[in-house]
C-alpha positions as CSV (number, residue, x, y, z in Angstrom):
1,M,40.0,-16.3,43.5
2,G,37.0,-18.4,44.2
3,A,36.5,-20.8,47.3
4,R,36.8,-23.9,45.2
5,V,40.0,-23.0,43.2
6,V,42.7,-24.6,43.8
7,Q,46.4,-24.1,42.2
8,R,49.2,-23.8,43.0
9,V,51.0,-19.9,42.0
10,V,55.0,-19.6,41.2
11,A,55.7,-15.7,42.2
12,T,59.1,-14.8,41.0
13,F,60.5,-12.2,42.3
14,T,64.3,-11.4,41.8
15,G,66.4,-13.9,44.0
16,V,63.1,-15.5,45.1
17,T,60.4,-17.5,44.5
18,C,57.2,-18.0,47.1
19,L,54.4,-21.0,47.0
20,L,51.3,-19.4,46.7
21,L,48.9,-21.7,47.8
22,A,46.0,-20.4,45.9
23,A,43.3,-20.5,48.0
24,P,40.4,-19.0,50.7
25,A,40.9,-18.6,54.6
26,T,44.9,-20.0,54.6
27,A,48.0,-19.4,53.2
28,T,51.2,-21.5,52.5
29,P,51.2,-24.3,55.7
30,V,54.1,-24.1,58.6
31,T,55.5,-26.7,60.5
32,A,55.5,-27.5,64.0
33,A,57.7,-27.5,66.9
34,Q,58.9,-28.5,70.5
35,V,60.6,-26.0,71.8
36,T,59.4,-22.7,73.7
37,V,59.9,-19.7,73.1
38,A,60.5,-17.1,76.0
39,T,57.5,-15.9,77.1
40,D,58.5,-13.8,80.1
41,G,58.5,-10.0,78.5
42,S,62.6,-10.0,78.9
43,P,64.0,-8.5,74.8
44,S,65.4,-11.3,73.0
45,G,68.6,-9.8,71.2
46,L,71.1,-9.6,68.2
47,A,72.6,-7.2,66.5
48,A,74.1,-6.4,63.2
49,V,77.7,-6.6,62.6
50,G,80.3,-4.4,60.8
51,A,81.5,-5.1,57.5
52,S,82.4,-3.1,54.1
53,V,79.6,-1.7,52.2
54,P,79.8,-2.3,47.9
55,G,81.5,1.4,47.7
56,G,81.5,1.9,51.3
57,G,83.7,1.5,54.5
58,A,83.5,-0.4,57.6
59,A,82.1,0.2,60.7
60,R,81.4,-2.1,63.8
61,L,77.2,-2.0,64.8
62,G,78.1,-4.5,67.9
63,G,76.4,-3.8,71.2
64,G,80.3,-3.5,73.1
65,P,83.0,-5.1,73.4
66,G,82.5,-9.4,72.9
67,T,79.0,-8.3,71.6
68,Y,77.4,-8.3,68.4
69,V,73.5,-7.2,67.4
70,N,71.6,-9.0,64.3
71,P,71.3,-8.7,61.5
72,V,75.5,-9.4,60.7
73,S,75.1,-8.7,58.0
74,R,73.4,-5.0,58.0
75,S,77.2,-3.4,57.2
76,F,77.3,-4.6,53.6
77,A,73.6,-6.1,52.8
78,D,70.6,-4.8,53.6
79,T,69.5,-8.4,52.3
80,F,71.4,-11.6,52.4
81,A,69.1,-14.6,52.0
82,D,69.5,-18.7,52.4
83,P,72.8,-18.3,53.8
84,S,75.8,-20.5,53.0
85,I,79.0,-21.2,55.2
86,V,82.5,-22.3,55.2
87,K,85.9,-21.7,56.8
88,G,88.9,-21.2,54.4
89,E,92.0,-22.5,54.4
90,D,93.2,-18.9,54.9
91,G,91.0,-18.4,58.1
92,W,88.4,-16.5,57.4
93,W,84.4,-17.8,57.3
94,Y,82.9,-16.7,54.0
95,A,79.0,-16.5,53.8
96,F,77.4,-16.5,50.5
97,G,73.7,-15.6,49.8
98,T,70.6,-16.2,47.6
99,S,70.9,-13.8,44.1
100,D,69.3,-10.4,44.7
101,P,70.0,-6.4,44.7
102,L,72.3,-5.8,48.3
103,R,70.9,-2.8,49.3
104,E,67.7,-0.7,48.7
105,G,67.5,1.4,45.4
106,E,70.2,-0.7,43.6
107,R,67.6,-3.3,42.2
108,T,70.2,-5.1,40.1
109,P,70.8,-8.3,41.7
110,H,74.9,-9.5,42.6
111,Y,74.8,-13.0,41.4
112,L,75.5,-15.4,44.7
113,P,77.1,-12.8,47.0
114,I,80.3,-13.2,49.1
115,S,81.1,-11.8,52.4
116,R,83.8,-13.0,54.7
117,S,84.7,-12.5,58.9
118,R,87.2,-13.6,60.9
119,N,84.6,-14.2,63.9
120,L,81.1,-15.2,62.5
121,T,79.9,-11.8,63.7
122,D,81.6,-8.9,61.9
123,W,81.3,-9.6,58.1
124,S,82.6,-7.7,55.0
125,Y,81.2,-8.1,51.6
126,V,83.9,-9.9,48.9
127,G,82.3,-10.0,45.8
128,D,80.2,-12.1,43.5
129,A,81.0,-15.7,42.5
130,F,78.9,-14.9,39.0
131,T,78.3,-12.1,36.8
132,A,75.7,-11.2,34.1
133,G,78.3,-12.3,31.9
134,T,79.7,-15.5,33.6
135,L,76.4,-17.5,34.1
136,P,75.9,-21.2,33.5
137,S,76.1,-21.4,30.1
138,W,73.0,-23.8,30.5
139,A,71.3,-21.3,32.4
140,D,68.6,-19.4,30.1
141,T,69.7,-16.0,30.1
142,A,67.6,-14.9,27.6
143,A,64.4,-16.3,30.1
144,G,65.7,-13.9,32.9
145,A,67.9,-17.3,35.0
146,S,68.7,-16.2,38.1
147,L,70.6,-18.6,40.9
148,W,69.6,-18.7,43.9
149,A,70.3,-20.9,47.4
150,P,73.8,-22.0,47.0
151,D,75.3,-24.1,49.7
152,I,79.3,-24.2,49.7
153,R,81.5,-27.3,50.9
154,R,85.1,-28.6,50.6
155,V,85.2,-31.5,49.3
156,N,88.7,-33.8,48.7
157,G,90.5,-30.2,48.6
158,E,88.6,-28.4,46.7
159,Y,85.7,-26.0,47.1
160,R,82.3,-26.6,45.5
161,L,79.3,-24.3,45.9
162,Y,76.1,-25.5,44.9
163,Y,73.0,-23.7,44.1
164,V,70.0,-23.2,41.8
165,V,69.6,-22.4,38.2
166,T,65.9,-20.9,37.9
167,Q,65.2,-21.5,33.7
168,T,68.0,-24.0,32.2
169,T,68.5,-24.4,28.7
170,V,67.4,-27.8,29.2
171,T,63.8,-27.9,27.8
172,P,62.3,-25.4,25.8
173,E,60.1,-24.6,28.2
174,P,59.3,-22.7,31.4
175,N,60.2,-22.8,35.3
176,D,62.8,-26.0,34.3
177,N,64.5,-25.5,37.3
178,A,67.9,-27.4,38.0
179,I,70.7,-27.7,40.5
180,G,74.1,-26.3,39.4
181,M,77.8,-26.9,40.9
182,A,80.5,-25.0,40.2
183,T,84.7,-24.9,42.0
184,A,87.1,-22.8,43.0
185,P,90.7,-22.3,44.2
186,T,89.4,-20.1,46.6
187,P,86.1,-19.3,48.5
188,A,86.6,-15.9,46.8
189,G,86.7,-17.6,43.7
190,P,87.0,-17.5,40.9
191,W,84.2,-19.9,40.6
192,T,83.9,-22.3,37.1
193,D,80.5,-23.9,36.4
194,S,80.7,-27.5,36.0
195,G,78.6,-27.6,32.7
196,A,75.7,-29.0,33.1
197,P,73.6,-29.8,35.6
198,V,73.8,-31.7,38.7
199,V,70.1,-32.9,39.1
200,G,68.5,-32.0,36.3
201,P,64.7,-30.9,35.5
202,R,62.3,-33.1,36.7
203,R,59.0,-33.0,35.6
204,G,55.1,-32.9,37.6
205,G,52.4,-34.3,36.5
206,G,51.3,-31.2,34.3
207,G,51.9,-30.4,31.1
208,P,54.6,-28.0,29.5
209,G,55.9,-25.8,32.0
210,D,54.8,-28.1,34.9
211,F,58.1,-29.1,36.7
212,K,59.0,-29.5,40.6
213,W,60.9,-27.3,42.3
214,T,64.8,-28.6,41.9
215,F,65.4,-26.0,44.6
216,D,67.7,-25.3,47.9
217,P,70.1,-28.1,48.0
218,A,73.0,-29.1,50.6
219,H,75.9,-31.3,50.3
220,A,76.9,-33.6,52.7
221,V,79.5,-37.0,53.5
222,D,78.2,-39.8,55.3
223,T,80.4,-42.1,57.4
224,D,81.7,-44.0,54.8
225,G,82.5,-41.7,52.2
226,T,79.8,-41.5,50.4
227,E,78.5,-37.9,48.8
228,Y,75.1,-37.3,48.9
229,L,72.9,-33.9,47.9
230,V,69.6,-33.1,49.8
231,Y,67.2,-30.9,47.4
232,G,63.8,-30.0,46.7
233,S,60.7,-27.9,48.0
234,Y,56.8,-28.0,48.2
235,Y,56.2,-29.0,45.2
236,G,57.8,-32.1,45.1
237,G,58.9,-32.9,48.5
238,I,62.9,-33.2,49.9
239,F,64.7,-36.0,48.3
240,I,68.4,-37.1,49.1
241,T,70.3,-38.7,46.5
242,T,74.1,-40.0,45.9
243,L,76.6,-38.1,43.8
244,D,79.8,-39.6,41.6
245,P,83.5,-39.1,43.1
246,T,83.4,-35.7,41.1
247,G,80.2,-33.6,43.4
248,R,78.9,-33.4,39.7
249,R,76.3,-36.2,39.1
250,A,73.4,-37.1,41.0
251,T,73.8,-41.1,41.0
252,G,71.1,-43.9,42.0
253,E,67.4,-43.4,42.7
254,P,66.6,-40.7,45.1
255,T,64.8,-41.2,48.6
256,M,62.2,-38.5,50.0
257,I,63.1,-37.7,53.0
258,A,60.2,-34.9,53.7
259,I,57.1,-34.5,52.4
260,D,55.6,-32.7,49.5
261,N,53.5,-29.3,50.4
262,R,55.0,-28.6,53.8
263,F,59.5,-28.3,53.5
264,E,62.3,-26.5,51.7
265,G,65.6,-25.2,52.7
266,G,66.8,-29.1,53.5
267,Y,70.4,-29.0,55.3
268,L,71.9,-32.3,57.1
269,L,74.1,-32.3,60.0
270,R,76.1,-35.1,61.7
271,R,76.3,-35.2,65.9
272,D,76.4,-37.4,68.6
273,G,75.5,-40.9,65.8
274,Y,72.8,-39.3,64.0
275,W,72.0,-37.3,60.8
276,Y,69.6,-34.0,61.5
277,L,67.5,-33.2,58.4
278,F,67.1,-29.1,58.8
279,A,64.0,-27.8,56.8
280,S,62.0,-24.6,56.7
281,S,58.2,-24.8,55.9
282,A,55.8,-21.9,55.0
283,D,55.6,-19.1,53.1
284,C,59.3,-17.3,52.4
285,C,57.9,-14.3,51.7
286,A,54.8,-12.3,53.2
287,G,56.4,-9.2,54.1
288,P,55.5,-8.5,58.0
289,T,53.6,-11.6,58.4
290,T,55.8,-14.2,57.3
291,G,55.7,-17.1,59.2
292,Y,58.9,-18.9,57.6
293,S,60.6,-21.1,60.0
294,V,62.9,-24.3,60.6
295,Y,62.2,-27.2,62.1
296,A,64.2,-30.7,62.7
297,G,64.0,-34.5,62.7
298,R,67.1,-36.9,63.1
299,S,68.1,-40.4,61.8
300,R,70.6,-42.6,62.4
301,S,71.0,-43.1,58.6
302,I,71.4,-40.7,56.4
303,T,69.2,-41.2,54.3
304,G,65.7,-41.3,56.7
305,P,63.2,-42.3,58.1
306,Y,63.4,-38.4,60.0
307,V,61.5,-38.1,62.9
308,D,60.7,-35.4,65.5
309,R,60.9,-35.5,69.1
310,E,57.3,-37.3,69.4
311,G,58.3,-39.6,66.8
312,V,56.1,-38.4,64.0
313,P,57.9,-38.6,60.5
314,L,58.9,-35.7,58.5
315,T,57.4,-37.5,55.3
316,D,53.8,-38.7,57.3
317,S,50.7,-36.5,55.9
318,R,50.6,-35.2,59.5
319,A,54.2,-34.6,59.5
320,G,56.4,-33.8,62.2
321,G,59.1,-31.7,62.5
322,T,60.7,-30.2,66.2
323,I,60.9,-26.3,66.2
324,V,64.4,-24.8,65.8
325,V,62.8,-21.4,65.4
326,A,60.2,-19.1,64.8
327,P,58.8,-15.6,65.1
328,N,59.3,-15.0,69.0
329,G,57.1,-11.6,69.2
330,N,60.6,-9.2,68.9
331,R,60.8,-7.3,65.1
332,W,62.3,-10.9,63.4
333,V,59.5,-12.8,61.3
334,G,60.2,-15.0,58.5
335,T,63.0,-16.9,60.2
336,G,64.3,-19.6,57.9
337,H,66.7,-21.5,55.2
338,N,69.7,-21.9,57.9
339,A,73.0,-23.4,57.3
340,V,74.9,-24.5,60.7
341,V,78.5,-23.7,61.8
342,T,81.2,-24.6,64.8
343,G,82.9,-21.7,66.4
344,P,86.4,-21.9,67.2
345,T,85.9,-22.9,70.9
346,G,83.0,-25.8,70.0
347,Q,79.8,-23.8,70.2
348,D,77.3,-24.6,67.1
349,W,76.0,-21.4,66.1
350,L,72.3,-21.0,63.2
351,L,73.1,-18.8,60.2
352,Y,70.0,-17.8,58.7
353,H,67.8,-15.0,57.5
354,A,65.1,-13.2,59.0
355,I,62.3,-10.1,58.3
356,D,62.0,-6.9,59.9
357,R,58.2,-7.0,60.5
358,A,58.6,-2.9,60.5
359,D,60.5,-3.2,57.4
360,P,60.1,-6.0,55.4
361,Y,60.9,-5.0,51.4
362,L,63.6,-4.3,49.9
363,D,61.9,-1.5,47.6
364,E,59.0,-0.1,49.8
365,P,56.2,-0.1,49.9
366,F,56.7,-3.6,47.9
367,G,59.0,-5.1,46.0
368,I,62.3,-8.2,47.0
369,N,61.3,-8.9,50.4
370,E,64.0,-8.2,52.8
371,R,65.5,-11.2,54.3
372,P,69.1,-9.8,56.2
373,M,71.5,-12.4,57.5
374,L,71.9,-13.8,61.3
375,I,73.6,-15.7,63.8
376,D,72.3,-17.1,67.0
377,R,74.2,-19.5,69.8
378,L,72.2,-23.2,68.3
379,D,72.0,-25.4,71.7
380,W,71.4,-28.7,71.7
381,I,68.7,-29.9,74.6
382,G,67.7,-33.7,74.9
383,G,69.6,-34.8,71.8
384,W,67.5,-31.6,69.8
385,P,68.6,-28.6,68.0
386,T,66.8,-24.9,69.1
387,V,67.9,-21.5,69.2
388,R,69.0,-19.6,72.0
389,G,67.5,-22.5,74.5
390,G,63.7,-22.0,72.9
391,A,64.3,-18.2,73.0
392,W,64.9,-18.1,69.3
393,A,66.1,-15.1,67.0
394,S,67.4,-12.3,69.0
395,E,67.2,-8.6,68.5
396,D,69.8,-7.2,71.4
397,P,73.1,-7.5,72.2
398,Q,74.5,-11.4,71.8
399,K,77.8,-12.6,73.5
400,A,80.3,-13.0,71.0
401,S,81.5,-16.4,69.8
402,G,83.6,-17.0,73.2
403,A,83.3,-19.7,75.9
404,A,80.0,-22.7,74.7
405,V,77.3,-21.3,76.6
406,P,75.9,-23.8,79.0
407,P,72.2,-24.3,77.7
408,K,69.7,-23.2,79.5
409,L,65.5,-24.0,78.3
410,A,63.4,-21.2,77.8
411,P,60.1,-21.4,80.5
412,T,56.9,-22.8,79.3
413,P,53.6,-21.1,79.9
414,R,51.3,-22.1,82.5
415,L,47.6,-22.2,82.7
416,G,46.7,-19.8,85.5
417,P,43.1,-20.5,87.2
418,L,39.8,-21.1,84.9
419,D,37.8,-18.1,84.3
420,R,34.5,-19.7,83.9
421,G,32.8,-16.8,83.6
422,R,34.0,-16.8,79.9
423,S,33.9,-20.6,79.6
424,D,31.5,-23.2,78.1
425,E,31.7,-27.2,78.1
426,F,28.8,-26.8,75.2
427,D,27.1,-29.0,77.6
428,G,23.4,-27.2,77.9
429,A,20.9,-26.8,75.5
430,G,22.1,-23.9,74.4
431,L,25.6,-21.1,74.1
432,R,26.1,-19.6,77.7
433,P,25.4,-16.2,77.6
434,G,28.4,-13.9,76.4
435,W,28.9,-15.0,73.2
436,T,28.3,-13.2,69.9
437,W,28.7,-13.8,66.4
438,V,29.7,-11.8,63.3
439,R,27.9,-12.7,60.4
440,S,24.6,-15.4,61.1
441,P,24.9,-18.0,63.9
442,Q,26.3,-21.5,62.7
443,G,26.4,-25.4,64.4
444,E,24.6,-26.8,66.8
445,L,25.3,-28.6,70.5
446,S,25.1,-32.1,70.2
447,S,26.0,-34.9,73.0
448,G,28.4,-32.2,74.8
449,A,30.3,-30.8,71.7
450,L,29.3,-27.4,69.2
451,R,29.0,-29.7,66.0
452,W,30.0,-27.2,63.2
453,P,30.3,-27.7,59.8
454,T,33.1,-26.0,57.8
455,Q,31.4,-23.5,55.8
456,D,31.5,-22.2,51.9
457,A,32.9,-19.2,53.3
458,E,35.8,-16.9,54.3
459,L,38.0,-15.1,56.1
460,N,41.2,-14.1,53.7
461,R,42.2,-10.8,52.8
462,E,39.3,-9.5,51.1
463,N,36.6,-12.2,51.3
464,N,35.3,-11.9,54.4
465,T,31.8,-14.0,54.0
466,A,32.5,-16.6,57.4
467,S,30.8,-16.5,60.0
468,V,33.0,-16.0,63.3
469,L,31.6,-16.8,67.0
470,L,33.3,-14.5,69.3
471,R,33.0,-13.3,73.2
472,E,35.3,-10.3,74.9
473,A,38.7,-11.3,76.0
474,P,39.7,-10.2,79.3
475,K,42.4,-7.4,80.2
476,G,46.4,-8.4,81.1
477,D,47.7,-12.1,80.3
478,W,45.1,-15.1,79.6
479,T,45.4,-18.7,77.9
480,V,42.0,-20.2,75.4
481,E,41.7,-23.6,75.0
482,T,39.6,-26.3,73.1
483,R,39.2,-29.6,72.3
484,L,38.9,-30.1,68.5
485,R,37.7,-33.2,66.1
486,I,37.6,-32.5,62.5
487,D,37.0,-35.1,59.8
488,L,40.3,-34.2,57.3
489,G,41.3,-37.3,56.8
490,T,45.2,-37.7,55.8
491,D,47.0,-38.1,52.5
492,T,44.9,-37.8,49.4
493,V,44.3,-33.8,48.3
494,R,42.2,-31.6,49.8
495,N,42.1,-28.0,50.3
496,Y,41.3,-25.0,52.9
497,Q,38.5,-27.2,55.1
498,Q,39.8,-25.7,59.1
499,A,38.7,-24.7,62.3
500,G,40.3,-24.0,65.7
501,L,40.6,-20.2,67.6
502,I,40.8,-16.6,66.5
503,A,41.8,-13.5,68.1
504,Y,39.7,-11.3,66.6
505,A,39.8,-7.5,66.1
506,G,38.3,-7.5,62.8
507,D,38.2,-9.3,59.4
508,D,41.2,-7.8,58.1
509,L,43.5,-8.1,61.9
510,Y,43.4,-11.2,63.2
511,T,45.5,-14.1,64.4
512,K,44.0,-18.2,64.3
513,L,45.1,-21.7,65.2
514,V,44.0,-24.2,62.7
515,H,43.6,-27.6,62.0
516,V,43.5,-27.4,58.4
517,A,44.0,-29.4,55.3
518,I,46.8,-28.3,52.2
519,W,46.7,-30.1,49.7
520,N,48.4,-33.6,50.7
521,T,49.3,-32.6,54.2
522,R,47.1,-31.8,57.2
523,Q,48.7,-28.8,58.9
524,T,48.1,-26.8,62.5
525,E,48.5,-23.6,60.7
526,F,48.9,-20.1,63.3
527,G,48.1,-17.2,60.8
528,K,48.4,-13.4,61.2
529,E,46.2,-11.1,59.1
530,M,46.7,-7.8,58.4
531,P,46.6,-4.3,57.0
532,Y,50.2,-3.2,55.5
533,A,50.4,-0.5,53.0
534,G,47.1,-0.3,51.5
535,R,47.1,-3.5,51.2
536,I,46.0,-6.8,53.4
537,A,48.7,-8.9,53.9
538,Y,48.5,-13.0,55.1
539,G,50.9,-15.1,56.7
540,G,51.3,-18.2,58.3
541,T,53.6,-20.5,61.1
542,I,52.8,-24.0,61.8
543,V,52.9,-25.7,65.1
544,G,52.4,-29.5,66.2
545,P,51.1,-32.3,63.7
546,P,47.1,-32.5,64.2
547,A,45.5,-35.9,65.6
548,D,42.2,-37.1,65.0
549,T,41.5,-35.4,68.0
550,T,44.0,-32.2,68.6
551,W,44.1,-29.7,71.4
552,L,44.8,-25.8,69.8
553,R,45.9,-23.3,72.6
554,L,46.3,-19.9,71.9
555,V,48.3,-18.0,74.9
556,H,48.0,-14.4,75.4
557,R,50.1,-11.8,77.0
558,V,50.6,-7.9,76.9
559,D,54.1,-7.0,75.8
560,R,55.4,-4.4,78.8
561,R,57.3,-2.5,76.8
562,N,54.9,-1.1,74.1
563,G,51.6,-2.6,75.5
564,E,51.4,-5.1,72.0
565,H,48.9,-7.6,72.2
566,E,51.6,-11.0,71.8
567,L,49.9,-14.3,71.2
568,R,51.5,-17.3,71.5
569,A,49.9,-20.9,69.9
570,A,50.6,-24.2,71.3
571,T,49.3,-27.7,70.2
572,S,48.9,-31.0,71.3
573,R,47.7,-35.0,70.3
574,D,46.9,-36.0,73.8
575,G,46.0,-33.0,75.9
576,R,48.7,-33.5,78.1
577,T,52.3,-33.2,76.0
578,W,52.1,-29.7,74.4
579,T,54.4,-28.4,71.2
580,F,54.8,-24.3,72.0
581,G,54.9,-22.4,68.3
582,G,55.6,-19.1,67.2
583,V,54.4,-15.7,68.1
584,W,51.9,-13.1,66.5
585,T,51.3,-9.4,68.0
586,L,48.5,-7.1,67.3
587,P,48.1,-3.5,68.3
588,A,48.4,-2.6,71.7
589,E,44.8,-0.6,70.7
590,A,43.5,-3.6,68.8
591,G,40.4,-4.3,70.6
592,L,40.2,-8.5,70.7
593,R,37.8,-10.8,71.0
594,V,38.4,-14.6,71.4
595,G,36.4,-17.6,69.9
596,L,35.9,-20.2,66.9
597,I,36.0,-20.9,63.7
598,S,34.8,-23.7,61.1
599,L,35.5,-22.4,57.3
600,G,37.5,-22.5,54.4
601,G,34.9,-24.7,52.1
602,T,32.4,-27.5,52.8
603,G,33.2,-31.8,53.5
604,A,34.2,-31.3,57.2
605,T,32.5,-31.0,60.2
606,A,34.5,-29.4,63.3
607,E,33.2,-30.7,67.0
608,F,34.5,-28.1,69.9
609,D,34.1,-30.2,72.7
610,Y,34.7,-26.4,75.1
611,F,36.0,-23.4,75.0
612,R,38.0,-22.5,78.1
613,L,39.6,-19.1,79.1
614,H,42.4,-19.1,81.5
615,R,43.5,-16.2,83.6
616,R,47.0,-15.3,84.2
């Protein structure tokens, strides 16, 4: 699509809808984080555990007595996305997943598959909440309706299951998604749909078939006993509404608690006098470049406003969000759509899905994104949740549910000495020696800054027309930093103008950290592009909220185990307090150069105050 074409495209797979922003130079946005990822070279880990495979036997896949390894759904499912969990009266934990085939080659979806565990780590398949013949009567099966994103609760002695119905008979139009609810005497069923939507289809601003995304339900009960339902996604935002006493109908006027074009997968948890809103951000399903991550805000009131650790609201155009889990450089990307469970010893755990970057699709080379279920310790540090003290998703053996583990914050990368020969303060008559351009030179030095209007050009998949300013990167570990001003404004719709840092090994192999306009939001997107199976994959994750002036860092380290380049993003609004975000990797053989970009369409001007490279 052309650089100026802006539209939402709903790419529908079995049990998955992704938000694709049809635009140059960037993919769907992602959100910020204020907790650190471990970068000390130690392997992070989790492992898959046993369960019975449909038609197969049971197997324990842990790392030894008292341990487990992610994904915990491995022994019964290759994919088990959007997990939700409840403890049954029979003492078992029950987890529910979105509707997908469970195994590669199966190709027939399980409608809200159910698994169970005695210990939160060894899971077995139980069955499905629905079958093709027992879907809700108001689901438009002739139009291919499916059920997504379950939320399981026990309320007033009954088990309730909330879910998305992707196509209904409420209107004669496509895409009229809605929230349904079923009840059962036990988590294993049998499940009976309530007969009508809890939250019906919500029209967008366009013509027929334009409906806001009524996705991702999550139930909560306030301290006064009032029941609420959270729902929504990128197109429309996340809302909260009251429910009637039966939980079958939304009542009252809904309240937005997280901005549109940024968040989905809302989940509420009350702790120490606060309500915490967990929400996921970025494209859920970009295969090996999926940057999906979980963020949090908190509020004294269940209806908000929810703010992050720096006090930035989740409803702002430059939306806040404290990172709970994000890709950390190991095998797992796309770490999102969570539930929280407290184990028998009082330790909290985050249940979520992720994608193995080496095996991202259910049926290769392309198909449904393969999103198995993971579980990791959820720590609370300074009143904020983070997985494994900020080390995030594990891939190696972890301690199973035992005594609560005292949290320890993962280390924050520090700057080393300034490499003056590879830095530039932009205060001379021209660029310092060492810079080179990919394509034609752009911008000019003025008043101690590089002023560079955003180009009507791209660096996105097959559209590689933008100029890039680069210099050689040193061997070993280093950090690059710039201070950026760019006039993107807030709240109004602007798309894809962006500027920032890039680590470049080619037009189709790079990572970039940019302040970017995405519809009505302004975000710091940390993106990655790479070849995969004959195509070009792109995805991104979000770091901290930007400002009129935003400081950006790319922290590079060499993985001592395999030689891969690990690049971690960090952002700041004042140059002192830094938000450290996710990690992308590039191949060991990639010849990296580092530098600056300003692109994505005309209409803005980037001002870079300096480019500084620090060795470590």
